[in-house]
Phi, psi and omega in degrees: 000154181223163174282145180289145172250104187289357175271350182251153177290155178257154173248148174219151177224133178229148178212153180217146172228187179284353182241334184216160168228147182211159176211149176230131175254127183224181181199145173269120179233125182054039176082002181238136177287133178232144174279133176260319181204148173246150174211135175206156178216142172271133179283147183295315180244134177271111181232123179302134178271131177289153176303133181071017185273233190274001183305317180297320178297319180292322177296322176295322177297320179296317178298315179298318183293322180293331180279334184259319185294000000 
């Protein structure tokens, strides 16, 4: 993990499954990718997601949460 450099752009990755959502905030510093923050949550109810279903909404929730929490 690294400290953020607010003069550089940030990278983010989000993923969702029927049981969890997660996001990683990162940054390239001196030519190397570094993690700035991790965020994940276990969902209360495990419900299979239909193809093309809510995964994108959950990934957006993860992205929002890593920036706000």
